[in-house]
CHARMM-style PDB file with segment names, atoms N, HN, CA, C and O in Angstrom:
ATOM      1  N   MET     1      27.814 -21.244 -22.005  1.00  0.00      PROA
ATOM      2  CA  MET     1      27.922 -19.841 -21.667  1.00  0.00      PROA
ATOM      3  C   MET     1      26.974 -19.548 -20.497  1.00  0.00      PROA
ATOM      4  O   MET     1      25.779 -19.833 -20.574  1.00  0.00      PROA
ATOM      5  N   SER     2      27.496 -18.997 -19.455  1.00  0.00      PROA
ATOM      6  HN  SER     2      28.467 -18.765 -19.393  1.00  0.00      PROA
ATOM      7  CA  SER     2      26.662 -18.730 -18.291  1.00  0.00      PROA
ATOM      8  C   SER     2      26.035 -17.344 -18.382  1.00  0.00      PROA
ATOM      9  O   SER     2      26.644 -16.382 -18.851  1.00  0.00      PROA
ATOM     10  N   ALA     3      24.836 -17.286 -17.931  1.00  0.00      PROA
ATOM     11  HN  ALA     3      24.340 -18.068 -17.551  1.00  0.00      PROA
ATOM     12  CA  ALA     3      24.112 -16.009 -17.940  1.00  0.00      PROA
ATOM     13  C   ALA     3      24.530 -15.202 -16.716  1.00  0.00      PROA
ATOM     14  O   ALA     3      24.658 -15.744 -15.619  1.00  0.00      PROA
ATOM     15  N   ILE     4      24.734 -13.937 -16.908  1.00  0.00      PROA
ATOM     16  HN  ILE     4      24.630 -13.496 -17.799  1.00  0.00      PROA
ATOM     17  CA  ILE     4      25.062 -13.045 -15.801  1.00  0.00      PROA
ATOM     18  C   ILE     4      23.769 -12.406 -15.327  1.00  0.00      PROA
ATOM     19  O   ILE     4      23.057 -11.757 -16.094  1.00  0.00      PROA
ATOM     20  N   LYS     5      23.482 -12.600 -14.058  1.00  0.00      PROA
ATOM     21  HN  LYS     5      24.060 -13.127 -13.435  1.00  0.00      PROA
ATOM     22  CA  LYS     5      22.258 -12.033 -13.498  1.00  0.00      PROA
ATOM     23  C   LYS     5      22.516 -10.601 -13.055  1.00  0.00      PROA
ATOM     24  O   LYS     5      23.508 -10.301 -12.391  1.00  0.00      PROA
ATOM     25  N   SER     6      21.625  -9.758 -13.430  1.00  0.00      PROA
ATOM     26  HN  SER     6      20.819 -10.002 -13.970  1.00  0.00      PROA
ATOM     27  CA  SER     6      21.694  -8.369 -12.992  1.00  0.00      PROA
ATOM     28  C   SER     6      20.922  -8.241 -11.694  1.00  0.00      PROA
ATOM     29  O   SER     6      19.733  -8.554 -11.626  1.00  0.00      PROA
ATOM     30  N   ILE     7      21.598  -7.786 -10.688  1.00  0.00      PROA
ATOM     31  HN  ILE     7      22.564  -7.532 -10.743  1.00  0.00      PROA
ATOM     32  CA  ILE     7      20.941  -7.599  -9.393  1.00  0.00      PROA
ATOM     33  C   ILE     7      20.467  -6.156  -9.325  1.00  0.00      PROA
ATOM     34  O   ILE     7      21.264  -5.218  -9.322  1.00  0.00      PROA
ATOM     35  N   THR     8      19.163  -6.005  -9.270  1.00  0.00      PROA
ATOM     36  HN  THR     8      18.516  -6.767  -9.272  1.00  0.00      PROA
ATOM     37  CA  THR     8      18.607  -4.663  -9.165  1.00  0.00      PROA
ATOM     38  C   THR     8      17.806  -4.562  -7.883  1.00  0.00      PROA
ATOM     39  O   THR     8      17.250  -5.545  -7.394  1.00  0.00      PROA
ATOM     40  N   MET     9      17.761  -3.392  -7.368  1.00  0.00      PROA
ATOM     41  HN  MET     9      18.213  -2.593  -7.765  1.00  0.00      PROA
ATOM     42  CA  MET     9      17.046  -3.130  -6.135  1.00  0.00      PROA
ATOM     43  C   MET     9      15.596  -2.797  -6.470  1.00  0.00      PROA
ATOM     44  O   MET     9      15.331  -1.985  -7.356  1.00  0.00      PROA
ATOM     45  N   ASN    10      14.658  -3.426  -5.762  1.00  0.00      PROA
ATOM     46  HN  ASN    10      14.874  -4.086  -5.043  1.00  0.00      PROA
ATOM     47  CA  ASN    10      13.264  -3.054  -5.986  1.00  0.00      PROA
ATOM     48  C   ASN    10      12.966  -1.768  -5.218  1.00  0.00      PROA
ATOM     49  O   ASN    10      13.787  -1.312  -4.422  1.00  0.00      PROA
ATOM     50  N   GLU    11      11.815  -1.197  -5.451  1.00  0.00      PROA
ATOM     51  HN  GLU    11      11.148  -1.568  -6.098  1.00  0.00      PROA
ATOM     52  CA  GLU    11      11.470   0.089  -4.839  1.00  0.00      PROA
ATOM     53  C   GLU    11      11.408   0.015  -3.316  1.00  0.00      PROA
ATOM     54  O   GLU    11      11.854   0.940  -2.638  1.00  0.00      PROA
ATOM     55  N   ARG    12      10.867  -1.062  -2.771  1.00  0.00      PROA
ATOM     56  HN  ARG    12      10.505  -1.814  -3.322  1.00  0.00      PROA
ATOM     57  CA  ARG    12      10.828  -1.208  -1.309  1.00  0.00      PROA
ATOM     58  C   ARG    12      12.236  -1.176  -0.731  1.00  0.00      PROA
ATOM     59  O   ARG    12      12.488  -0.518   0.279  1.00  0.00      PROA
ATOM     60  N   GLU    13      13.152  -1.892  -1.377  1.00  0.00      PROA
ATOM     61  HN  GLU    13      12.948  -2.427  -2.197  1.00  0.00      PROA
ATOM     62  CA  GLU    13      14.530  -1.925  -0.904  1.00  0.00      PROA
ATOM     63  C   GLU    13      15.198  -0.559  -1.043  1.00  0.00      PROA
ATOM     64  O   GLU    13      15.939  -0.136  -0.156  1.00  0.00      PROA
ATOM     65  N   ARG    14      14.941   0.123  -2.137  1.00  0.00      PROA
ATOM     66  HN  ARG    14      14.339  -0.220  -2.858  1.00  0.00      PROA
ATOM     67  CA  ARG    14      15.540   1.433  -2.376  1.00  0.00      PROA
ATOM     68  C   ARG    14      15.052   2.446  -1.335  1.00  0.00      PROA
ATOM     69  O   ARG    14      15.840   3.213  -0.782  1.00  0.00      PROA
ATOM     70  N   ILE    15      13.753   2.435  -1.081  1.00  0.00      PROA
ATOM     71  HN  ILE    15      13.112   1.812  -1.530  1.00  0.00      PROA
ATOM     72  CA  ILE    15      13.189   3.349  -0.089  1.00  0.00      PROA
ATOM     73  C   ILE    15      13.722   3.008   1.308  1.00  0.00      PROA
ATOM     74  O   ILE    15      14.094   3.900   2.070  1.00  0.00      PROA
ATOM     75  N   GLY    16      13.756   1.729   1.633  1.00  0.00      PROA
ATOM     76  HN  GLY    16      13.454   1.004   1.014  1.00  0.00      PROA
ATOM     77  CA  GLY    16      14.290   1.311   2.928  1.00  0.00      PROA
ATOM     78  C   GLY    16      15.737   1.722   3.110  1.00  0.00      PROA
ATOM     79  O   GLY    16      16.129   2.167   4.188  1.00  0.00      PROA
ATOM     80  N   LEU    17      16.535   1.575   2.057  1.00  0.00      PROA
ATOM     81  HN  LEU    17      16.216   1.213   1.181  1.00  0.00      PROA
ATOM     82  CA  LEU    17      17.932   1.974   2.120  1.00  0.00      PROA
ATOM     83  C   LEU    17      18.060   3.470   2.354  1.00  0.00      PROA
ATOM     84  O   LEU    17      18.904   3.906   3.137  1.00  0.00      PROA
ATOM     85  N   ARG    18      17.230   4.259   1.684  1.00  0.00      PROA
ATOM     86  HN  ARG    18      16.544   3.905   1.049  1.00  0.00      PROA
ATOM     87  CA  ARG    18      17.286   5.719   1.853  1.00  0.00      PROA
ATOM     88  C   ARG    18      16.890   6.123   3.275  1.00  0.00      PROA
ATOM     89  O   ARG    18      17.498   7.015   3.867  1.00  0.00      PROA
ATOM     90  N   ILE    19      15.870   5.461   3.814  1.00  0.00      PROA
ATOM     91  HN  ILE    19      15.376   4.736   3.333  1.00  0.00      PROA
ATOM     92  CA  ILE    19      15.475   5.744   5.197  1.00  0.00      PROA
ATOM     93  C   ILE    19      16.628   5.403   6.139  1.00  0.00      PROA
ATOM     94  O   ILE    19      16.937   6.169   7.052  1.00  0.00      PROA
ATOM     95  N   ARG    20      17.255   4.262   5.916  1.00  0.00      PROA
ATOM     96  HN  ARG    20      17.003   3.640   5.174  1.00  0.00      PROA
ATOM     97  CA  ARG    20      18.397   3.837   6.751  1.00  0.00      PROA
ATOM     98  C   ARG    20      19.531   4.865   6.659  1.00  0.00      PROA
ATOM     99  O   ARG    20      20.140   5.201   7.674  1.00  0.00      PROA
ATOM    100  N   GLU    21      19.818   5.365   5.453  1.00  0.00      PROA
ATOM    101  HN  GLU    21      19.323   5.092   4.628  1.00  0.00      PROA
ATOM    102  CA  GLU    21      20.868   6.375   5.282  1.00  0.00      PROA
ATOM    103  C   GLU    21      20.570   7.625   6.106  1.00  0.00      PROA
ATOM    104  O   GLU    21      21.445   8.151   6.795  1.00  0.00      PROA
ATOM    105  N   ILE    22      19.336   8.089   6.027  1.00  0.00      PROA
ATOM    106  HN  ILE    22      18.626   7.662   5.467  1.00  0.00      PROA
ATOM    107  CA  ILE    22      18.950   9.291   6.773  1.00  0.00      PROA
ATOM    108  C   ILE    22      19.032   9.025   8.277  1.00  0.00      PROA
ATOM    109  O   ILE    22      19.496   9.877   9.034  1.00  0.00      PROA
ATOM    110  N   MET    23      18.588   7.857   8.705  1.00  0.00      PROA
ATOM    111  HN  MET    23      18.211   7.165   8.090  1.00  0.00      PROA
ATOM    112  CA  MET    23      18.679   7.499  10.121  1.00  0.00      PROA
ATOM    113  C   MET    23      20.136   7.520  10.583  1.00  0.00      PROA
ATOM    114  O   MET    23      20.448   8.049  11.650  1.00  0.00      PROA
ATOM    115  N   ASN    24      21.020   6.943   9.774  1.00  0.00      PROA
ATOM    116  HN  ASN    24      20.766   6.514   8.907  1.00  0.00      PROA
ATOM    117  CA  ASN    24      22.446   6.917  10.127  1.00  0.00      PROA
ATOM    118  C   ASN    24      23.026   8.323  10.189  1.00  0.00      PROA
ATOM    119  O   ASN    24      23.787   8.644  11.101  1.00  0.00      PROA
ATOM    120  N   GLU    25      22.670   9.156   9.224  1.00  0.00      PROA
ATOM    121  HN  GLU    25      22.052   8.895   8.483  1.00  0.00      PROA
ATOM    122  CA  GLU    25      23.150  10.545   9.203  1.00  0.00      PROA
ATOM    123  C   GLU    25      22.735  11.290  10.468  1.00  0.00      PROA
ATOM    124  O   GLU    25      23.485  12.116  10.986  1.00  0.00      PROA
ATOM    125  N   GLN    26      21.534  10.989  10.958  1.00  0.00      PROA
ATOM    126  HN  GLN    26      20.924  10.318  10.537  1.00  0.00      PROA
ATOM    127  CA  GLN    26      20.996  11.689  12.122  1.00  0.00      PROA
ATOM    128  C   GLN    26      21.249  10.962  13.441  1.00  0.00      PROA
ATOM    129  O   GLN    26      20.904  11.465  14.510  1.00  0.00      PROA
ATOM    130  N   GLY    27      21.849   9.783  13.360  1.00  0.00      PROA
ATOM    131  HN  GLY    27      22.129   9.374  12.492  1.00  0.00      PROA
ATOM    132  CA  GLY    27      22.126   9.013  14.570  1.00  0.00      PROA
ATOM    133  C   GLY    27      20.877   8.493  15.251  1.00  0.00      PROA
ATOM    134  O   GLY    27      20.820   8.404  16.478  1.00  0.00      PROA
ATOM    135  N   ILE    28      19.869   8.146  14.449  1.00  0.00      PROA
ATOM    136  HN  ILE    28      19.916   8.218  13.453  1.00  0.00      PROA
ATOM    137  CA  ILE    28      18.594   7.673  14.990  1.00  0.00      PROA
ATOM    138  C   ILE    28      18.502   6.155  14.831  1.00  0.00      PROA
ATOM    139  O   ILE    28      18.691   5.623  13.737  1.00  0.00      PROA
ATOM    140  N   SER    29      18.212   5.472  15.928  1.00  0.00      PROA
ATOM    141  HN  SER    29      18.059   5.905  16.816  1.00  0.00      PROA
ATOM    142  CA  SER    29      18.050   4.012  15.897  1.00  0.00      PROA
ATOM    143  C   SER    29      16.625   3.654  15.495  1.00  0.00      PROA
ATOM    144  O   SER    29      15.745   4.513  15.444  1.00  0.00      PROA
ATOM    145  N   THR    30      16.416   2.380  15.212  1.00  0.00      PROA
ATOM    146  HN  THR    30      17.131   1.683  15.253  1.00  0.00      PROA
ATOM    147  CA  THR    30      15.054   1.926  14.896  1.00  0.00      PROA
ATOM    148  C   THR    30      14.141   2.079  16.105  1.00  0.00      PROA
ATOM    149  O   THR    30      12.950   2.348  15.954  1.00  0.00      PROA
ATOM    150  N   VAL    31      14.687   1.910  17.291  1.00  0.00      PROA
ATOM    151  HN  VAL    31      15.655   1.691  17.414  1.00  0.00      PROA
ATOM    152  CA  VAL    31      13.893   2.067  18.516  1.00  0.00      PROA
ATOM    153  C   VAL    31      13.431   3.522  18.641  1.00  0.00      PROA
ATOM    154  O   VAL    31      12.264   3.787  18.928  1.00  0.00      PROA
ATOM    155  N   LYS    32      14.358   4.460  18.424  1.00  0.00      PROA
ATOM    156  HN  LYS    32      15.307   4.245  18.191  1.00  0.00      PROA
ATOM    157  CA  LYS    32      13.995   5.873  18.529  1.00  0.00      PROA
ATOM    158  C   LYS    32      13.009   6.257  17.427  1.00  0.00      PROA
ATOM    159  O   LYS    32      12.052   6.988  17.681  1.00  0.00      PROA
ATOM    160  N   LEU    33      13.235   5.769  16.203  1.00  0.00      PROA
ATOM    161  HN  LEU    33      14.012   5.174  15.996  1.00  0.00      PROA
ATOM    162  CA  LEU    33      12.314   6.085  15.111  1.00  0.00      PROA
ATOM    163  C   LEU    33      10.925   5.534  15.408  1.00  0.00      PROA
ATOM    164  O   LEU    33       9.921   6.180  15.107  1.00  0.00      PROA
ATOM    165  N   ALA    34      10.865   4.357  15.991  1.00  0.00      PROA
ATOM    166  HN  ALA    34      11.680   3.833  16.236  1.00  0.00      PROA
ATOM    167  CA  ALA    34       9.570   3.778  16.372  1.00  0.00      PROA
ATOM    168  C   ALA    34       8.850   4.681  17.378  1.00  0.00      PROA
ATOM    169  O   ALA    34       7.644   4.901  17.265  1.00  0.00      PROA
ATOM    170  N   LYS    35       9.583   5.197  18.351  1.00  0.00      PROA
ATOM    171  HN  LYS    35      10.563   5.018  18.443  1.00  0.00      PROA
ATOM    172  CA  LYS    35       8.982   6.083  19.346  1.00  0.00      PROA
ATOM    173  C   LYS    35       8.507   7.387  18.704  1.00  0.00      PROA
ATOM    174  O   LYS    35       7.435   7.895  19.032  1.00  0.00      PROA
ATOM    175  N   LEU    36       9.309   7.922  17.791  1.00  0.00      PROA
ATOM    176  HN  LEU    36      10.180   7.510  17.524  1.00  0.00      PROA
ATOM    177  CA  LEU    36       8.960   9.184  17.135  1.00  0.00      PROA
ATOM    178  C   LEU    36       7.749   9.058  16.209  1.00  0.00      PROA
ATOM    179  O   LEU    36       6.987  10.010  16.040  1.00  0.00      PROA
ATOM    180  N   THR    37       7.578   7.878  15.613  1.00  0.00      PROA
ATOM    181  HN  THR    37       8.197   7.104  15.750  1.00  0.00      PROA
ATOM    182  CA  THR    37       6.502   7.679  14.641  1.00  0.00      PROA
ATOM    183  C   THR    37       5.260   7.034  15.232  1.00  0.00      PROA
ATOM    184  O   THR    37       4.171   7.149  14.668  1.00  0.00      PROA
ATOM    185  N   GLY    38       5.414   6.354  16.366  1.00  0.00      PROA
ATOM    186  HN  GLY    38       6.298   6.261  16.824  1.00  0.00      PROA
ATOM    187  CA  GLY    38       4.299   5.597  16.923  1.00  0.00      PROA
ATOM    188  C   GLY    38       4.125   4.238  16.254  1.00  0.00      PROA
ATOM    189  O   GLY    38       3.125   3.553  16.470  1.00  0.00      PROA
ATOM    190  N   LEU    39       5.105   3.854  15.442  1.00  0.00      PROA
ATOM    191  HN  LEU    39       5.917   4.410  15.266  1.00  0.00      PROA
ATOM    192  CA  LEU    39       5.064   2.544  14.778  1.00  0.00      PROA
ATOM    193  C   LEU    39       5.823   1.539  15.629  1.00  0.00      PROA
ATOM    194  O   LEU    39       6.655   1.919  16.453  1.00  0.00      PROA
ATOM    195  N   HSD    40       5.540   0.272  15.434  1.00  0.00      PROA
ATOM    196  HN  HSD    40       4.864  -0.037  14.765  1.00  0.00      PROA
ATOM    197  CA  HSD    40       6.258  -0.769  16.151  1.00  0.00      PROA
ATOM    198  C   HSD    40       7.650  -0.925  15.545  1.00  0.00      PROA
ATOM    199  O   HSD    40       7.821  -0.888  14.327  1.00  0.00      PROA
ATOM    200  N   GLN    41       8.634  -1.100  16.416  1.00  0.00      PROA
ATOM    201  HN  GLN    41       8.494  -1.130  17.405  1.00  0.00      PROA
ATOM    202  CA  GLN    41      10.017  -1.216  15.980  1.00  0.00      PROA
ATOM    203  C   GLN    41      10.243  -2.348  14.977  1.00  0.00      PROA
ATOM    204  O   GLN    41      10.999  -2.154  14.025  1.00  0.00      PROA
ATOM    205  N   PRO    42       9.622  -3.524  15.144  1.00  0.00      PROA
ATOM    206  CA  PRO    42       9.793  -4.571  14.119  1.00  0.00      PROA
ATOM    207  C   PRO    42       9.276  -4.133  12.737  1.00  0.00      PROA
ATOM    208  O   PRO    42       9.823  -4.538  11.710  1.00  0.00      PROA
ATOM    209  N   ASN    43       8.229  -3.312  12.718  1.00  0.00      PROA
ATOM    210  HN  ASN    43       7.785  -2.983  13.552  1.00  0.00      PROA
ATOM    211  CA  ASN    43       7.726  -2.809  11.435  1.00  0.00      PROA
ATOM    212  C   ASN    43       8.722  -1.852  10.797  1.00  0.00      PROA
ATOM    213  O   ASN    43       8.912  -1.870   9.581  1.00  0.00      PROA
ATOM    214  N   ILE    44       9.359  -1.017  11.614  1.00  0.00      PROA
ATOM    215  HN  ILE    44       9.205  -1.003  12.602  1.00  0.00      PROA
ATOM    216  CA  ILE    44      10.410  -0.131  11.102  1.00  0.00      PROA
ATOM    217  C   ILE    44      11.519  -0.978  10.472  1.00  0.00      PROA
ATOM    218  O   ILE    44      11.997  -0.668   9.381  1.00  0.00      PROA
ATOM    219  N   GLN    45      11.918  -2.029  11.151  1.00  0.00      PROA
ATOM    220  HN  GLN    45      11.530  -2.280  12.038  1.00  0.00      PROA
ATOM    221  CA  GLN    45      12.972  -2.901  10.626  1.00  0.00      PROA
ATOM    222  C   GLN    45      12.563  -3.529   9.295  1.00  0.00      PROA
ATOM    223  O   GLN    45      13.378  -3.621   8.377  1.00  0.00      PROA
ATOM    224  N   ARG    46      11.312  -3.960   9.185  1.00  0.00      PROA
ATOM    225  HN  ARG    46      10.650  -3.886   9.931  1.00  0.00      PROA
ATOM    226  CA  ARG    46      10.835  -4.544   7.926  1.00  0.00      PROA
ATOM    227  C   ARG    46      10.854  -3.519   6.798  1.00  0.00      PROA
ATOM    228  O   ARG    46      11.194  -3.844   5.660  1.00  0.00      PROA
ATOM    229  N   ILE    47      10.490  -2.285   7.115  1.00  0.00      PROA
ATOM    230  HN  ILE    47      10.214  -2.020   8.039  1.00  0.00      PROA
ATOM    231  CA  ILE    47      10.468  -1.225   6.105  1.00  0.00      PROA
ATOM    232  C   ILE    47      11.878  -0.938   5.610  1.00  0.00      PROA
ATOM    233  O   ILE    47      12.108  -0.883   4.402  1.00  0.00      PROA
ATOM    234  N   ILE    48      12.830  -0.754   6.529  1.00  0.00      PROA
ATOM    235  HN  ILE    48      12.644  -0.799   7.511  1.00  0.00      PROA
ATOM    236  CA  ILE    48      14.172  -0.389   6.096  1.00  0.00      PROA
ATOM    237  C   ILE    48      14.925  -1.562   5.473  1.00  0.00      PROA
ATOM    238  O   ILE    48      15.924  -1.359   4.783  1.00  0.00      PROA
ATOM    239  N   SER    49      14.457  -2.780   5.709  1.00  0.00      PROA
ATOM    240  HN  SER    49      13.645  -2.945   6.269  1.00  0.00      PROA
ATOM    241  CA  SER    49      15.079  -3.938   5.055  1.00  0.00      PROA
ATOM    242  C   SER    49      14.433  -4.237   3.708  1.00  0.00      PROA
ATOM    243  O   SER    49      14.886  -5.123   2.984  1.00  0.00      PROA
ATOM    244  N   GLY    50      13.369  -3.497   3.367  1.00  0.00      PROA
ATOM    245  HN  GLY    50      13.001  -2.777   3.955  1.00  0.00      PROA
ATOM    246  CA  GLY    50      12.712  -3.698   2.081  1.00  0.00      PROA
ATOM    247  C   GLY    50      11.760  -4.873   2.053  1.00  0.00      PROA
ATOM    248  O   GLY    50      11.354  -5.320   0.980  1.00  0.00      PROA
ATOM    249  N   LYS    51      11.399  -5.378   3.217  1.00  0.00      PROA
ATOM    250  HN  LYS    51      11.729  -5.015   4.089  1.00  0.00      PROA
ATOM    251  CA  LYS    51      10.512  -6.543   3.284  1.00  0.00      PROA
ATOM    252  C   LYS    51       9.053  -6.164   3.475  1.00  0.00      PROA
ATOM    253  O   LYS    51       8.176  -7.026   3.446  1.00  0.00      PROA
ATOM    254  N   TYR    52       8.789  -4.872   3.672  1.00  0.00      PROA
ATOM    255  HN  TYR    52       9.502  -4.171   3.696  1.00  0.00      PROA
ATOM    256  CA  TYR    52       7.427  -4.414   3.916  1.00  0.00      PROA
ATOM    257  C   TYR    52       7.150  -3.218   3.033  1.00  0.00      PROA
ATOM    258  O   TYR    52       7.940  -2.276   2.985  1.00  0.00      PROA
ATOM    259  N   SER    53       6.049  -3.253   2.346  1.00  0.00      PROA
ATOM    260  HN  SER    53       5.407  -4.018   2.385  1.00  0.00      PROA
ATOM    261  CA  SER    53       5.658  -2.150   1.481  1.00  0.00      PROA
ATOM    262  C   SER    53       4.868  -1.137   2.298  1.00  0.00      PROA
ATOM    263  O   SER    53       3.720  -1.382   2.670  1.00  0.00      PROA
ATOM    264  N   ALA    54       5.488  -0.012   2.567  1.00  0.00      PROA
ATOM    265  HN  ALA    54       6.420   0.187   2.265  1.00  0.00      PROA
ATOM    266  CA  ALA    54       4.863   1.016   3.405  1.00  0.00      PROA
ATOM    267  C   ALA    54       4.018   1.946   2.559  1.00  0.00      PROA
ATOM    268  O   ALA    54       4.431   2.363   1.477  1.00  0.00      PROA
ATOM    269  N   GLY    55       2.840   2.270   3.051  1.00  0.00      PROA
ATOM    270  HN  GLY    55       2.505   1.931   3.931  1.00  0.00      PROA
ATOM    271  CA  GLY    55       1.952   3.202   2.375  1.00  0.00      PROA
ATOM    272  C   GLY    55       2.367   4.639   2.642  1.00  0.00      PROA
ATOM    273  O   GLY    55       3.277   4.905   3.427  1.00  0.00      PROA
ATOM    274  N   ILE    56       1.691   5.546   1.985  1.00  0.00      PROA
ATOM    275  HN  ILE    56       0.951   5.330   1.348  1.00  0.00      PROA
ATOM    276  CA  ILE    56       2.016   6.967   2.082  1.00  0.00      PROA
ATOM    277  C   ILE    56       1.867   7.491   3.502  1.00  0.00      PROA
ATOM    278  O   ILE    56       2.653   8.340   3.922  1.00  0.00      PROA
ATOM    279  N   ASP    57       0.884   7.013   4.250  1.00  0.00      PROA
ATOM    280  HN  ASP    57       0.245   6.324   3.909  1.00  0.00      PROA
ATOM    281  CA  ASP    57       0.691   7.482   5.631  1.00  0.00      PROA
ATOM    282  C   ASP    57       1.885   7.116   6.507  1.00  0.00      PROA
ATOM    283  O   ASP    57       2.354   7.929   7.304  1.00  0.00      PROA
ATOM    284  N   ILE    58       2.364   5.903   6.356  1.00  0.00      PROA
ATOM    285  HN  ILE    58       1.983   5.242   5.709  1.00  0.00      PROA
ATOM    286  CA  ILE    58       3.516   5.457   7.143  1.00  0.00      PROA
ATOM    287  C   ILE    58       4.772   6.198   6.704  1.00  0.00      PROA
ATOM    288  O   ILE    58       5.556   6.641   7.544  1.00  0.00      PROA
ATOM    289  N   LEU    59       4.968   6.336   5.403  1.00  0.00      PROA
ATOM    290  HN  LEU    59       4.331   5.977   4.721  1.00  0.00      PROA
ATOM    291  CA  LEU    59       6.134   7.069   4.915  1.00  0.00      PROA
ATOM    292  C   LEU    59       6.101   8.525   5.370  1.00  0.00      PROA
ATOM    293  O   LEU    59       7.142   9.115   5.657  1.00  0.00      PROA
ATOM    294  N   SER    60       4.914   9.094   5.432  1.00  0.00      PROA
ATOM    295  HN  SER    60       4.068   8.615   5.199  1.00  0.00      PROA
ATOM    296  CA  SER    60       4.764  10.469   5.901  1.00  0.00      PROA
ATOM    297  C   SER    60       5.162  10.589   7.377  1.00  0.00      PROA
ATOM    298  O   SER    60       5.835  11.546   7.760  1.00  0.00      PROA
ATOM    299  N   LYS    61       4.753   9.630   8.197  1.00  0.00      PROA
ATOM    300  HN  LYS    61       4.206   8.852   7.886  1.00  0.00      PROA
ATOM    301  CA  LYS    61       5.150   9.622   9.615  1.00  0.00      PROA
ATOM    302  C   LYS    61       6.669   9.530   9.750  1.00  0.00      PROA
ATOM    303  O   LYS    61       7.277  10.222  10.566  1.00  0.00      PROA
ATOM    304  N   ILE    62       7.265   8.666   8.939  1.00  0.00      PROA
ATOM    305  HN  ILE    62       6.771   8.103   8.276  1.00  0.00      PROA
ATOM    306  CA  ILE    62       8.720   8.504   8.979  1.00  0.00      PROA
ATOM    307  C   ILE    62       9.395   9.796   8.520  1.00  0.00      PROA
ATOM    308  O   ILE    62      10.361  10.248   9.135  1.00  0.00      PROA
ATOM    309  N   GLY    63       8.890  10.380   7.451  1.00  0.00      PROA
ATOM    310  HN  GLY    63       8.106  10.012   6.951  1.00  0.00      PROA
ATOM    311  CA  GLY    63       9.435  11.645   6.963  1.00  0.00      PROA
ATOM    312  C   GLY    63       9.349  12.737   8.012  1.00  0.00      PROA
ATOM    313  O   GLY    63      10.313  13.475   8.216  1.00  0.00      PROA
ATOM    314  N   ASP    64       8.214  12.850   8.679  1.00  0.00      PROA
ATOM    315  HN  ASP    64       7.432  12.250   8.513  1.00  0.00      PROA
ATOM    316  CA  ASP    64       8.052  13.855   9.744  1.00  0.00      PROA
ATOM    317  C   ASP    64       9.059  13.617  10.868  1.00  0.00      PROA
ATOM    318  O   ASP    64       9.688  14.555  11.358  1.00  0.00      PROA
ATOM    319  N   ALA    65       9.202  12.362  11.268  1.00  0.00      PROA
ATOM    320  HN  ALA    65       8.691  11.600  10.869  1.00  0.00      PROA
ATOM    321  CA  ALA    65      10.117  12.035  12.362  1.00  0.00      PROA
ATOM    322  C   ALA    65      11.571  12.337  11.990  1.00  0.00      PROA
ATOM    323  O   ALA    65      12.369  12.731  12.841  1.00  0.00      PROA
ATOM    324  N   LEU    66      11.903  12.148  10.711  1.00  0.00      PROA
ATOM    325  HN  LEU    66      11.255  11.827  10.020  1.00  0.00      PROA
ATOM    326  CA  LEU    66      13.271  12.404  10.251  1.00  0.00      PROA
ATOM    327  C   LEU    66      13.450  13.834   9.743  1.00  0.00      PROA
ATOM    328  O   LEU    66      14.514  14.205   9.247  1.00  0.00      PROA
ATOM    329  N   GLU    67      12.384  14.627   9.880  1.00  0.00      PROA
ATOM    330  HN  GLU    67      11.520  14.325  10.283  1.00  0.00      PROA
ATOM    331  CA  GLU    67      12.374  16.011   9.411  1.00  0.00      PROA
ATOM    332  C   GLU    67      12.743  16.108   7.934  1.00  0.00      PROA
ATOM    333  O   GLU    67      13.557  16.936   7.527  1.00  0.00      PROA
ATOM    334  N   CYS    68      12.115  15.233   7.143  1.00  0.00      PROA
ATOM    335  HN  CYS    68      11.453  14.560   7.474  1.00  0.00      PROA
ATOM    336  CA  CYS    68      12.315  15.187   5.703  1.00  0.00      PROA
ATOM    337  C   CYS    68      10.964  15.262   5.024  1.00  0.00      PROA
ATOM    338  O   CYS    68       9.954  14.805   5.559  1.00  0.00      PROA
ATOM    339  N   LYS    69      10.961  15.839   3.851  1.00  0.00      PROA
ATOM    340  HN  LYS    69      11.781  16.211   3.416  1.00  0.00      PROA
ATOM    341  CA  LYS    69       9.750  15.802   3.048  1.00  0.00      PROA
ATOM    342  C   LYS    69       9.603  14.393   2.498  1.00  0.00      PROA
ATOM    343  O   LYS    69      10.580  13.655   2.374  1.00  0.00      PROA
ATOM    344  N   ILE    70       8.386  14.035   2.176  1.00  0.00      PROA
ATOM    345  HN  ILE    70       7.591  14.634   2.276  1.00  0.00      PROA
ATOM    346  CA  ILE    70       8.136  12.698   1.655  1.00  0.00      PROA
ATOM    347  C   ILE    70       8.907  12.448   0.358  1.00  0.00      PROA
ATOM    348  O   ILE    70       9.082  11.295  -0.035  1.00  0.00      PROA
ATOM    349  N   ASP    71       9.367  13.497  -0.307  1.00  0.00      PROA
ATOM    350  HN  ASP    71       9.225  14.433   0.013  1.00  0.00      PROA
ATOM    351  CA  ASP    71      10.122  13.310  -1.541  1.00  0.00      PROA
ATOM    352  C   ASP    71      11.503  12.731  -1.302  1.00  0.00      PROA
ATOM    353  O   ASP    71      12.286  12.607  -2.244  1.00  0.00      PROA
ATOM    354  N   PHE    72      11.828  12.371  -0.053  1.00  0.00      PROA
ATOM    355  HN  PHE    72      11.192  12.471   0.712  1.00  0.00      PROA
ATOM    356  CA  PHE    72      13.104  11.728   0.206  1.00  0.00      PROA
ATOM    357  C   PHE    72      13.195  10.360  -0.450  1.00  0.00      PROA
ATOM    358  O   PHE    72      14.278   9.779  -0.516  1.00  0.00      PROA
ATOM    359  N   VAL    73      12.072   9.836  -0.937  1.00  0.00      PROA
ATOM    360  HN  VAL    73      11.192  10.308  -0.884  1.00  0.00      PROA
ATOM    361  CA  VAL    73      12.093   8.526  -1.576  1.00  0.00      PROA
ATOM    362  C   VAL    73      12.326   8.619  -3.083  1.00  0.00      PROA
ATOM    363  O   VAL    73      12.471   7.594  -3.748  1.00  0.00      PROA
ATOM    364  N   ILE    74      12.363   9.821  -3.620  1.00  0.00      PROA
ATOM    365  HN  ILE    74      12.246  10.654  -3.079  1.00  0.00      PROA
ATOM    366  CA  ILE    74      12.569  10.005  -5.051  1.00  0.00      PROA
ATOM    367  C   ILE    74      14.013   9.673  -5.411  1.00  0.00      PROA
ATOM    368  O   ILE    74      14.935   9.933  -4.638  1.00  0.00      PROA
ATOM    369  N   LYS    75      14.189   9.103  -6.578  1.00  0.00      PROA
ATOM    370  HN  LYS    75      13.440   8.892  -7.205  1.00  0.00      PROA
ATOM    371  CA  LYS    75      15.529   8.744  -7.057  1.00  0.00      PROA
ATOM    372  C   LYS    75      16.380   9.955  -7.268  1.00  0.00      PROA
ATOM    373  OT1 LYS    75      17.537   9.834  -7.669  1.00  0.00      PROA
TER     374      LYS     75
END
């Protein structure tokens, strides 16, 4: 009998996906978001891919740039 693996999204991935959704809704690229936040574009890519755990300060910068409250990461 084979075990079925449940694929669940971790919090970094969930937050990154939500940021990506908002970026897509607003037509904002990672390059533009990097300029708006003052963060490096590769770091933005790591955040939205769920490979980098962003702290509250970084999430706040992203929220400001996307004109969203930081609660955009809430489920």
